All heavy atoms as a GROMACS GRO file, in nm:
protein
  521
    1MET      N    1   0.086  -0.117   0.000
    1MET     CA    2   0.001   0.001   0.000
    1MET      C    3   0.090   0.122   0.001
    1MET      O    4   0.186   0.129   0.076
    1MET     CB    5  -0.091  -0.006   0.124
    1MET     CG    6  -0.182   0.113   0.135
    1MET     SD    7  -0.290   0.108   0.283
    1MET     CE    8  -0.421   0.006   0.223
    2SER      N    9   0.056   0.218  -0.081
    2SER     CA   10   0.139   0.338  -0.091
    2SER      C   11   0.124   0.423   0.035
    2SER      O   12   0.023   0.414   0.107
    2SER     CB   13   0.100   0.420  -0.214
    2SER     OG   14  -0.024   0.485  -0.193
    3GLY      N   15   0.221   0.508   0.060
    3GLY     CA   16   0.214   0.597   0.175
    3GLY      C   17   0.095   0.688   0.171
    3GLY      O   18   0.030   0.714   0.274
    4GLU      N   19   0.058   0.733   0.052
    4GLU     CA   20  -0.058   0.820   0.035
    4GLU      C   21  -0.186   0.746   0.074
    4GLU      O   22  -0.273   0.798   0.144
    4GLU     CB   23  -0.069   0.870  -0.108
    4GLU     CG   24  -0.179   0.970  -0.131
    4GLU     CD   25  -0.178   1.022  -0.273
    4GLU    OE1   26  -0.072   1.052  -0.327
    4GLU    OE2   27  -0.290   1.031  -0.331
    5ASN      N   28  -0.198   0.622   0.030
    5ASN     CA   29  -0.314   0.541   0.066
    5ASN      C   30  -0.320   0.511   0.216
    5ASN      O   31  -0.427   0.510   0.276
    5ASN     CB   32  -0.318   0.410  -0.012
    5ASN     CG   33  -0.354   0.431  -0.156
    5ASN    OD1   34  -0.409   0.533  -0.194
    5ASN    ND2   35  -0.322   0.332  -0.240
    6LYS      N   36  -0.205   0.485   0.278
    6LYS     CA   37  -0.201   0.461   0.421
    6LYS      C   38  -0.247   0.583   0.498
    6LYS      O   39  -0.325   0.573   0.592
    6LYS     CB   40  -0.060   0.423   0.466
    6LYS     CG   41  -0.021   0.281   0.430
    6LYS     CD   42   0.119   0.251   0.480
    6LYS     CE   43   0.161   0.113   0.437
    6LYS     NZ   44   0.298   0.081   0.480
    7ASP      N   45  -0.200   0.700   0.455
    7ASP     CA   46  -0.242   0.825   0.522
    7ASP      C   47  -0.389   0.848   0.505
    7ASP      O   48  -0.458   0.891   0.599
    7ASP     CB   49  -0.160   0.944   0.468
    7ASP     CG   50  -0.015   0.940   0.512
    7ASP    OD1   51   0.018   0.870   0.610
    7ASP    OD2   52   0.067   1.009   0.445
    8SER      N   53  -0.440   0.820   0.389
    8SER     CA   54  -0.584   0.838   0.364
    8SER      C   55  -0.664   0.742   0.450
    8SER      O   56  -0.767   0.782   0.508
    8SER     CB   57  -0.613   0.814   0.215
    8SER     OG   58  -0.748   0.825   0.188
    9LEU      N   59  -0.622   0.617   0.459
    9LEU     CA   60  -0.689   0.520   0.543
    9LEU      C   61  -0.684   0.562   0.687
    9LEU      O   62  -0.785   0.556   0.758
    9LEU     CB   63  -0.627   0.382   0.525
    9LEU     CG   64  -0.684   0.270   0.609
    9LEU    CD1   65  -0.831   0.249   0.582
    9LEU    CD2   66  -0.606   0.140   0.588
   10TRP      N   67  -0.568   0.607   0.734
   10TRP     CA   68  -0.556   0.650   0.874
   10TRP      C   69  -0.647   0.769   0.903
   10TRP      O   70  -0.712   0.775   1.007
   10TRP     CB   71  -0.411   0.683   0.908
   10TRP     CG   72  -0.400   0.725   1.051
   10TRP    CD1   73  -0.372   0.846   1.099
   10TRP    CD2   74  -0.421   0.642   1.166
   10TRP    NE1   75  -0.374   0.849   1.236
   10TRP    CE2   76  -0.403   0.724   1.278
   10TRP    CE3   77  -0.452   0.509   1.184
   10TRP    CZ2   78  -0.418   0.676   1.408
   10TRP    CZ3   79  -0.466   0.462   1.314
   10TRP    CH2   80  -0.448   0.544   1.425
   11THR      N   81  -0.657   0.862   0.807
   11THR     CA   82  -0.745   0.977   0.826
   11THR      C   83  -0.889   0.931   0.841
   11THR      O   84  -0.963   0.978   0.928
   11THR     CB   85  -0.734   1.073   0.706
   11THR    OG1   86  -0.596   1.120   0.701
   11THR    CG2   87  -0.826   1.192   0.720
   12TYR      N   88  -0.931   0.837   0.759
   12TYR     CA   89  -1.064   0.782   0.769
   12TYR      C   90  -1.088   0.714   0.903
   12TYR      O   91  -1.188   0.735   0.971
   12TYR     CB   92  -1.091   0.682   0.654
   12TYR     CG   93  -1.222   0.611   0.666
   12TYR    CD1   94  -1.340   0.677   0.636
   12TYR    CD2   95  -1.227   0.480   0.710
   12TYR    CE1   96  -1.464   0.611   0.648
   12TYR    CE2   97  -1.348   0.414   0.724
   12TYR     CZ   98  -1.467   0.481   0.692
   12TYR     OH   99  -1.585   0.416   0.707
   13ILE      N  100  -0.993   0.631   0.945
   13ILE     CA  101  -1.005   0.556   1.072
   13ILE      C  102  -1.014   0.655   1.188
   13ILE      O  103  -1.099   0.638   1.277
   13ILE     CB  104  -0.889   0.458   1.089
   13ILE    CG1  105  -0.902   0.344   0.991
   13ILE    CG2  106  -0.882   0.406   1.233
   13ILE    CD1  107  -0.782   0.253   0.983
   14THR      N  108  -0.929   0.757   1.190
   14THR     CA  109  -0.930   0.852   1.302
   14THR      C  110  -1.062   0.926   1.308
   14THR      O  111  -1.112   0.958   1.416
   14THR     CB  112  -0.813   0.950   1.296
   14THR    OG1  113  -0.814   1.018   1.173
   14THR    CG2  114  -0.682   0.881   1.317
   15SER      N  115  -1.120   0.955   1.191
   15SER     CA  116  -1.248   1.028   1.192
   15SER      C  117  -1.363   0.937   1.239
   15SER      O  118  -1.455   0.987   1.304
   15SER     CB  119  -1.277   1.082   1.052
   15SER     OG  120  -1.308   0.979   0.962
   16MET      N  121  -1.356   0.809   1.209
   16MET     CA  122  -1.464   0.719   1.250
   16MET      C  123  -1.456   0.680   1.397
   16MET      O  124  -1.558   0.659   1.462
   16MET     CB  125  -1.460   0.592   1.164
   16MET     CG  126  -1.488   0.616   1.016
   16MET     SD  127  -1.644   0.699   0.984
   16MET     CE  128  -1.759   0.574   1.036
   17PHE      N  129  -1.335   0.666   1.449
   17PHE     CA  130  -1.316   0.617   1.585
   17PHE      C  131  -1.264   0.719   1.683
   17PHE      O  132  -1.230   0.688   1.795
   17PHE     CB  133  -1.224   0.495   1.585
   17PHE     CG  134  -1.281   0.378   1.511
   17PHE    CD1  135  -1.243   0.350   1.382
   17PHE    CD2  136  -1.379   0.299   1.571
   17PHE    CE1  137  -1.299   0.244   1.314
   17PHE    CE2  138  -1.434   0.191   1.503
   17PHE     CZ  139  -1.394   0.164   1.374
   18LYS      N  140  -1.254   0.842   1.640
   18LYS     CA  141  -1.209   0.951   1.728
   18LYS      C  142  -1.076   0.921   1.793
   18LYS      O  143  -1.058   0.933   1.914
   18LYS     CB  144  -1.314   0.983   1.835
   18LYS     CG  145  -1.454   1.002   1.785
   18LYS     CD  146  -1.471   1.129   1.705
   18LYS     CE  147  -1.614   1.157   1.674
   18LYS     NZ  148  -1.661   1.111   1.547
   19LEU      N  149  -0.977   0.880   1.713
   19LEU     CA  150  -0.844   0.849   1.762
   19LEU      C  151  -0.757   0.972   1.760
   19LEU      O  152  -0.773   1.061   1.676
   19LEU     CB  153  -0.780   0.739   1.680
   19LEU     CG  154  -0.854   0.606   1.678
   19LEU    CD1  155  -0.787   0.510   1.582
   19LEU    CD2  156  -0.858   0.547   1.816
   20ASN      N  157  -0.661   0.980   1.850
   20ASN     CA  158  -0.563   1.086   1.853
   20ASN      C  159  -0.446   1.051   1.761
   20ASN      O  160  -0.419   0.931   1.737
   20ASN     CB  161  -0.508   1.104   1.996
   20ASN     CG  162  -0.618   1.146   2.090
   20ASN    OD1  163  -0.698   1.232   2.058
   20ASN    ND2  164  -0.621   1.083   2.208
   21PRO      N  165  -0.374   1.150   1.710
   21PRO     CA  166  -0.262   1.119   1.621
   21PRO      C  167  -0.160   1.025   1.682
   21PRO      O  168  -0.102   0.939   1.613
   21PRO     CB  169  -0.199   1.257   1.593
   21PRO     CG  170  -0.310   1.355   1.618
   21PRO     CD  171  -0.397   1.292   1.726
   22GLU      N  172  -0.138   1.034   1.814
   22GLU     CA  173  -0.038   0.947   1.876
   22GLU      C  174  -0.085   0.801   1.880
   22GLU      O  175  -0.006   0.709   1.900
   22GLU     CB  176   0.000   0.996   2.016
   22GLU     CG  177  -0.113   1.006   2.113
   22GLU     CD  178  -0.187   1.139   2.112
   22GLU    OE1  179  -0.164   1.222   2.023
   22GLU    OE2  180  -0.268   1.158   2.202
   23ASP      N  181  -0.213   0.776   1.864
   23ASP     CA  182  -0.265   0.641   1.862
   23ASP      C  183  -0.220   0.560   1.739
   23ASP      O  184  -0.238   0.441   1.734
   23ASP     CB  185  -0.417   0.638   1.870
   23ASP     CG  186  -0.468   0.686   2.005
   23ASP    OD1  187  -0.391   0.676   2.104
   23ASP    OD2  188  -0.582   0.733   2.012
   24LYS      N  189  -0.164   0.630   1.640
   24LYS     CA  190  -0.119   0.563   1.520
   24LYS      C  191  -0.014   0.459   1.553
   24LYS      O  192   0.004   0.362   1.482
   24LYS     CB  193  -0.064   0.667   1.420
   24LYS     CG  194  -0.036   0.612   1.284
   24LYS     CD  195  -0.002   0.725   1.188
   24LYS     CE  196   0.009   0.674   1.047
   24LYS     NZ  197   0.038   0.782   0.951
   25HIS      N  198   0.053   0.476   1.664
   25HIS     CA  199   0.159   0.384   1.707
   25HIS      C  200   0.109   0.290   1.817
   25HIS      O  201   0.186   0.242   1.900
   25HIS     CB  202   0.283   0.463   1.751
   25HIS     CG  203   0.333   0.552   1.644
   25HIS    ND1  204   0.398   0.505   1.533
   25HIS    CD2  205   0.323   0.686   1.626
   25HIS    CE1  206   0.428   0.604   1.453
   25HIS    NE2  207   0.384   0.716   1.507
   26LEU      N  208  -0.020   0.265   1.816
   26LEU     CA  209  -0.084   0.180   1.919
   26LEU      C  210  -0.022   0.042   1.922
   26LEU      O  211  -0.010  -0.020   2.029
   26LEU     CB  212  -0.233   0.172   1.894
   26LEU     CG  213  -0.315   0.105   2.001
   26LEU    CD1  214  -0.304   0.178   2.133
   26LEU    CD2  215  -0.460   0.100   1.957
   27LYS      N  216   0.020  -0.009   1.807
   27LYS     CA  217   0.077  -0.143   1.805
   27LYS      C  218   0.199  -0.156   1.898
   27LYS      O  219   0.225  -0.263   1.948
   27LYS     CB  220   0.117  -0.183   1.662
   27LYS     CG  221   0.231  -0.106   1.607
   27LYS     CD  222   0.271  -0.152   1.469
   27LYS     CE  223   0.390  -0.071   1.424
   27LYS     NZ  224   0.445  -0.116   1.301
   28ASP      N  225   0.269  -0.044   1.925
   28ASP     CA  226   0.382  -0.049   2.014
   28ASP      C  227   0.337  -0.059   2.160
   28ASP      O  228   0.407  -0.111   2.245
   28ASP     CB  229   0.467   0.078   1.999
   28ASP     CG  230   0.525   0.090   1.858
   28ASP    OD1  231   0.550  -0.017   1.793
   28ASP    OD2  232   0.544   0.202   1.811
   29LYS      N  233   0.217  -0.009   2.190
   29LYS     CA  234   0.162  -0.012   2.326
   29LYS      C  235   0.075  -0.134   2.350
   29LYS      O  236   0.049  -0.168   2.464
   29LYS     CB  237   0.078   0.113   2.349
   29LYS     CG  238   0.149   0.243   2.334
   29LYS     CD  239   0.051   0.357   2.353
   29LYS     CE  240   0.107   0.488   2.307
   29LYS     NZ  241   0.008   0.595   2.307
   30ALA      N  242   0.025  -0.194   2.245
   30ALA     CA  243  -0.075  -0.300   2.258
   30ALA      C  244  -0.035  -0.414   2.349
   30ALA      O  245  -0.118  -0.456   2.430
   30ALA     CB  246  -0.114  -0.351   2.119
   31PRO      N  247   0.085  -0.468   2.339
   31PRO     CA  248   0.116  -0.582   2.428
   31PRO      C  249   0.098  -0.549   2.574
   31PRO      O  250   0.044  -0.628   2.650
   31PRO     CB  251   0.264  -0.612   2.396
   31PRO     CG  252   0.281  -0.568   2.256
   31PRO     CD  253   0.193  -0.444   2.244
   32LYS      N  254   0.137  -0.430   2.617
   32LYS     CA  255   0.122  -0.386   2.756
   32LYS      C  256  -0.026  -0.370   2.791
   32LYS      O  257  -0.068  -0.399   2.901
   32LYS     CB  258   0.194  -0.256   2.778
   32LYS     CG  259   0.292  -0.237   2.888
   32LYS     CD  260   0.332  -0.356   2.962
   32LYS     CE  261   0.414  -0.316   3.079
   32LYS     NZ  262   0.437  -0.423   3.168
   33MET      N  263  -0.105  -0.325   2.694
   33MET     CA  264  -0.246  -0.301   2.718
   33MET      C  265  -0.323  -0.432   2.740
   33MET      O  266  -0.431  -0.432   2.795
   33MET     CB  267  -0.307  -0.223   2.602
   33MET     CG  268  -0.253  -0.082   2.590
   33MET     SD  269  -0.309   0.000   2.440
   33MET     CE  270  -0.483   0.017   2.474
   34LEU      N  271  -0.266  -0.541   2.692
   34LEU     CA  272  -0.333  -0.670   2.707
   34LEU      C  273  -0.301  -0.742   2.836
   34LEU      O  274  -0.354  -0.848   2.863
   34LEU     CB  275  -0.293  -0.760   2.587
   34LEU     CG  276  -0.343  -0.711   2.452
   34LEU    CD1  277  -0.287  -0.801   2.342
   34LEU    CD2  278  -0.493  -0.706   2.447
   35ASP      N  279  -0.215  -0.684   2.919
   35ASP     CA  280  -0.182  -0.746   3.047
   35ASP      C  281  -0.302  -0.762   3.139
   35ASP      O  282  -0.311  -0.858   3.214
   35ASP     CB  283  -0.074  -0.665   3.119
   35ASP     CG  284   0.062  -0.682   3.057
   35ASP    OD1  285   0.083  -0.773   2.974
   35ASP    OD2  286   0.152  -0.600   3.089
   36ASN      N  287  -0.396  -0.669   3.130
   36ASN     CA  288  -0.513  -0.672   3.216
   36ASN      C  289  -0.635  -0.643   3.127
   36ASN      O  290  -0.624  -0.571   3.029
   36ASN     CB  291  -0.504  -0.564   3.325
   36ASN     CG  292  -0.387  -0.588   3.414
   36ASN    OD1  293  -0.377  -0.692   3.478
   36ASN    ND2  294  -0.292  -0.494   3.417
   37PRO      N  295  -0.753  -0.691   3.168
   37PRO     CA  296  -0.873  -0.664   3.090
   37PRO      C  297  -0.910  -0.515   3.097
   37PRO      O  298  -0.869  -0.446   3.195
   37PRO     CB  299  -0.980  -0.749   3.156
   37PRO     CG  300  -0.930  -0.781   3.288
   37PRO     CD  301  -0.782  -0.774   3.284
   38PRO      N  302  -0.983  -0.463   3.000
   38PRO     CA  303  -1.032  -0.325   3.010
   38PRO      C  304  -1.114  -0.308   3.135
   38PRO      O  305  -1.173  -0.406   3.187
   38PRO     CB  306  -1.119  -0.310   2.884
   38PRO     CG  307  -1.076  -0.417   2.791
   38PRO     CD  308  -1.026  -0.529   2.877
   39ASP      N  309  -1.121  -0.189   3.185
   39ASP     CA  310  -1.194  -0.161   3.311
   39ASP      C  311  -1.336  -0.217   3.308
   39ASP      O  312  -1.385  -0.266   3.410
   39ASP     CB  313  -1.197  -0.011   3.340
   39ASP     CG  314  -1.059   0.044   3.372
   39ASP    OD1  315  -0.970  -0.037   3.410
   39ASP    OD2  316  -1.039   0.165   3.361
   40ASN      N  317  -1.404  -0.208   3.193
   40ASN     CA  318  -1.541  -0.256   3.183
   40ASN      C  319  -1.553  -0.406   3.205
   40ASN      O  320  -1.660  -0.454   3.237
   40ASN     CB  321  -1.601  -0.223   3.046
   40ASN     CG  322  -1.616  -0.076   3.024
   40ASN    OD1  323  -1.600   0.004   3.114
   40ASN    ND2  324  -1.645  -0.038   2.902
   41PHE      N  325  -1.445  -0.478   3.187
   41PHE     CA  326  -1.447  -0.624   3.200
   41PHE      C  327  -1.361  -0.676   3.316
   41PHE      O  328  -1.350  -0.795   3.334
   41PHE     CB  329  -1.398  -0.690   3.070
   41PHE     CG  330  -1.485  -0.660   2.952
   41PHE    CD1  331  -1.450  -0.558   2.862
   41PHE    CD2  332  -1.603  -0.728   2.933
   41PHE    CE1  333  -1.532  -0.529   2.755
   41PHE    CE2  334  -1.683  -0.701   2.825
   41PHE     CZ  335  -1.649  -0.601   2.735
   42ALA      N  336  -1.307  -0.587   3.392
   42ALA     CA  337  -1.215  -0.629   3.500
   42ALA      C  338  -1.279  -0.725   3.599
   42ALA      O  339  -1.212  -0.816   3.648
   42ALA     CB  340  -1.161  -0.506   3.571
   43ASP      N  341  -1.406  -0.708   3.626
   43ASP     CA  342  -1.475  -0.794   3.722
   43ASP      C  343  -1.520  -0.925   3.661
   43ASP      O  344  -1.564  -1.015   3.732
   43ASP     CB  345  -1.598  -0.723   3.782
   43ASP     CG  346  -1.560  -0.601   3.866
   43ASP    OD1  347  -1.447  -0.599   3.917
   43ASP    OD2  348  -1.644  -0.512   3.877
   44CYS      N  349  -1.508  -0.938   3.531
   44CYS     CA  350  -1.556  -1.059   3.462
   44CYS      C  351  -1.450  -1.167   3.448
   44CYS      O  352  -1.484  -1.281   3.419
   44CYS     CB  353  -1.602  -1.021   3.322
   44CYS     SG  354  -1.737  -0.903   3.321
   45TYR      N  355  -1.326  -1.134   3.465
   45TYR     CA  356  -1.216  -1.227   3.439
   45TYR      C  357  -1.124  -1.242   3.559
   45TYR      O  358  -1.082  -1.143   3.619
   45TYR     CB  359  -1.129  -1.181   3.321
   45TYR     CG  360  -1.198  -1.190   3.187
   45TYR    CD1  361  -1.264  -1.083   3.132
   45TYR    CD2  362  -1.189  -1.308   3.114
   45TYR    CE1  363  -1.323  -1.090   3.010
   45TYR    CE2  364  -1.249  -1.318   2.988
   45TYR     CZ  365  -1.315  -1.207   2.937
   45TYR     OH  366  -1.373  -1.218   2.814
   46LYS      N  367  -1.087  -1.362   3.593
   46LYS     CA  368  -0.977  -1.385   3.683
   46LYS      C  369  -0.851  -1.362   3.601
   46LYS      O  370  -0.851  -1.384   3.480
   46LYS     CB  371  -0.978  -1.530   3.735
   46LYS     CG  372  -1.096  -1.566   3.820
   46LYS     CD  373  -1.081  -1.707   3.866
   46LYS     CE  374  -1.216  -1.772   3.878
   46LYS     NZ  375  -1.208  -1.916   3.900
   47PRO      N  376  -0.740  -1.321   3.665
   47PRO     CA  377  -0.618  -1.294   3.589
   47PRO      C  378  -0.574  -1.409   3.499
   47PRO      O  379  -0.538  -1.388   3.382
   47PRO     CB  380  -0.515  -1.265   3.696
   47PRO     CG  381  -0.592  -1.214   3.811
   47PRO     CD  382  -0.723  -1.289   3.807
   48GLU      N  383  -0.583  -1.534   3.548
   48GLU     CA  384  -0.539  -1.645   3.466
   48GLU      C  385  -0.635  -1.670   3.347
   48GLU      O  386  -0.592  -1.709   3.239
   48GLU     CB  387  -0.522  -1.774   3.548
   48GLU     CG  388  -0.649  -1.822   3.618
   48GLU     CD  389  -0.674  -1.758   3.756
   48GLU    OE1  390  -0.608  -1.660   3.794
   48GLU    OE2  391  -0.764  -1.811   3.825
   49ASP      N  392  -0.765  -1.642   3.367
   49ASP     CA  393  -0.860  -1.655   3.258
   49ASP      C  394  -0.837  -1.549   3.151
   49ASP      O  395  -0.849  -1.575   3.032
   49ASP     CB  396  -1.001  -1.646   3.308
   49ASP     CG  397  -1.040  -1.766   3.397
   49ASP    OD1  398  -0.974  -1.872   3.386
   49ASP    OD2  399  -1.136  -1.751   3.476
   50TRP      N  400  -0.803  -1.426   3.196
   50TRP     CA  401  -0.775  -1.318   3.102
   50TRP      C  402  -0.652  -1.354   3.018
   50TRP      O  403  -0.652  -1.338   2.895
   50TRP     CB  404  -0.759  -1.187   3.172
   50TRP     CG  405  -0.719  -1.076   3.077
   50TRP    CD1  406  -0.597  -1.018   3.063
   50TRP    CD2  407  -0.804  -1.016   2.979
   50TRP    NE1  408  -0.601  -0.925   2.964
   50TRP    CE2  409  -0.727  -0.922   2.910
   50TRP    CE3  410  -0.937  -1.033   2.942
   50TRP    CZ2  411  -0.776  -0.842   2.807
   50TRP    CZ3  412  -0.988  -0.954   2.840
   50TRP    CH2  413  -0.908  -0.862   2.774
   51LYS      N  414  -0.547  -1.402   3.083
   51LYS     CA  415  -0.424  -1.439   3.012
   51LYS      C  416  -0.455  -1.547   2.907
   51LYS      O  417  -0.405  -1.542   2.794
   51LYS     CB  418  -0.316  -1.486   3.107
   51LYS     CG  419  -0.272  -1.385   3.209
   51LYS     CD  420  -0.179  -1.284   3.151
   51LYS     CE  421  -0.130  -1.193   3.263
   51LYS     NZ  422  -0.081  -1.067   3.214
   52ALA      N  423  -0.535  -1.646   2.943
   52ALA     CA  424  -0.568  -1.753   2.850
   52ALA      C  425  -0.652  -1.698   2.733
   52ALA      O  426  -0.632  -1.736   2.619
   52ALA     CB  427  -0.647  -1.863   2.923
   53PHE      N  428  -0.744  -1.608   2.763
   53PHE     CA  429  -0.825  -1.547   2.657
   53PHE      C  430  -0.737  -1.470   2.558
   53PHE      O  431  -0.749  -1.488   2.436
   53PHE     CB  432  -0.929  -1.453   2.720
   53PHE     CG  433  -1.002  -1.369   2.618
   53PHE    CD1  434  -1.100  -1.422   2.540
   53PHE    CD2  435  -0.970  -1.234   2.604
   53PHE    CE1  436  -1.169  -1.345   2.448
   53PHE    CE2  437  -1.035  -1.155   2.512
   53PHE     CZ  438  -1.135  -1.211   2.432
   54VAL      N  439  -0.648  -1.388   2.610
   54VAL     CA  440  -0.558  -1.309   2.523
   54VAL      C  441  -0.470  -1.404   2.441
   54VAL      O  442  -0.458  -1.384   2.321
   54VAL     CB  443  -0.473  -1.211   2.606
   54VAL    CG1  444  -0.364  -1.148   2.522
   54VAL    CG2  445  -0.563  -1.102   2.667
   55ALA      N  446  -0.416  -1.504   2.505
   55ALA     CA  447  -0.329  -1.598   2.434
   55ALA      C  448  -0.404  -1.667   2.320
   55ALA      O  449  -0.352  -1.686   2.210
   55ALA     CB  450  -0.273  -1.700   2.530
   56SER      N  451  -0.531  -1.701   2.345
   56SER     CA  452  -0.610  -1.770   2.241
   56SER      C  453  -0.636  -1.677   2.123
   56SER      O  454  -0.654  -1.724   2.011
   56SER     CB  455  -0.740  -1.822   2.299
   56SER     OG  456  -0.833  -1.717   2.323
   57ARG      N  457  -0.641  -1.547   2.148
   57ARG     CA  458  -0.667  -1.452   2.039
   57ARG      C  459  -0.539  -1.413   1.963
   57ARG      O  460  -0.548  -1.364   1.851
   57ARG     CB  461  -0.734  -1.325   2.093
   57ARG     CG  462  -0.870  -1.346   2.153
   57ARG     CD  463  -0.963  -1.410   2.047
   57ARG     NE  464  -1.098  -1.423   2.094
   57ARG     CZ  465  -1.152  -1.533   2.139
   57ARG    NH1  466  -1.081  -1.643   2.149
   57ARG    NH2  467  -1.278  -1.537   2.177
   58LEU      N  468  -0.428  -1.433   2.024
   58LEU     CA  469  -0.302  -1.396   1.958
   58LEU      C  470  -0.237  -1.508   1.879
   58LEU      O  471  -0.133  -1.491   1.821
   58LEU     CB  472  -0.202  -1.346   2.065
   58LEU     CG  473  -0.241  -1.216   2.138
   58LEU    CD1  474  -0.138  -1.181   2.243
   58LEU    CD2  475  -0.258  -1.103   2.039
   59THR      N  476  -0.302  -1.624   1.879
   59THR     CA  477  -0.251  -1.736   1.803
   59THR      C  478  -0.348  -1.773   1.692
   59THR      O  479  -0.466  -1.741   1.701
   59THR     CB  480  -0.227  -1.859   1.894
   59THR    OG1  481  -0.351  -1.891   1.956
   59THR    CG2  482  -0.123  -1.830   2.000
   60LEU      N  483  -0.300  -1.839   1.590
   60LEU     CA  484  -0.382  -1.879   1.479
   60LEU      C  485  -0.483  -1.985   1.524
   60LEU      O  486  -0.446  -2.092   1.573
   60LEU     CB  487  -0.292  -1.936   1.368
   60LEU     CG  488  -0.360  -1.978   1.239
   60LEU    CD1  489  -0.435  -1.860   1.174
   60LEU    CD2  490  -0.259  -2.036   1.141
   61ASN      N  491  -0.609  -1.952   1.510
   61ASN     CA  492  -0.716  -2.045   1.551
   61ASN      C  493  -0.705  -2.093   1.695
   61ASN      O  494  -0.743  -2.206   1.726
   61ASN     CB  495  -0.723  -2.165   1.458
   61ASN     CG  496  -0.755  -2.125   1.314
   61ASN    OD1  497  -0.835  -2.033   1.293
   61ASN    ND2  498  -0.695  -2.191   1.219
   62GLY      N  499  -0.648  -2.013   1.781
   62GLY     CA  500  -0.637  -2.052   1.922
   62GLY      C  501  -0.529  -2.156   1.947
   62GLY      O  502  -0.522  -2.211   2.053
   63ARG      N  503  -0.448  -2.182   1.847
   63ARG     CA  504  -0.340  -2.282   1.861
   63ARG      C  505  -0.207  -2.214   1.857
   63ARG      O  506  -0.189  -2.113   1.792
   63ARG     CB  507  -0.348  -2.382   1.745
   63ARG     CG  508  -0.478  -2.458   1.742
   63ARG     CD  509  -0.479  -2.554   1.624
   63ARG     NE  510  -0.616  -2.602   1.608
   63ARG     CZ  511  -0.676  -2.612   1.493
   63ARG    NH1  512  -0.614  -2.582   1.382
   63ARG    NH2  513  -0.798  -2.657   1.487
   64ASN      N  514  -0.110  -2.271   1.925
   64ASN     CA  515   0.028  -2.215   1.923
   64ASN      C  516   0.096  -2.242   1.794
   64ASN      O  517   0.070  -2.327   1.719
   64ASN     CB  518   0.110  -2.272   2.038
   64ASN     CG  519   0.060  -2.220   2.169
   64ASN    OD1  520   0.002  -2.113   2.176
   64ASN    ND2  521   0.074  -2.296   2.272
   0.00000   0.00000   0.00000
């Protein structure tokens, strides 16, 4: 994808999801963000269940 197309896509995404320009580098922060469930779900998961859930989503078809 060309740089121009990436910028256009990012502009569209930021307008739809109200993201800040610094969020463009979210992939660098994402691993740390997955350590704990979002606040809305914190009471729904035990820490070990959350870790298993995240691991299942980060692997192909839930397999290593």
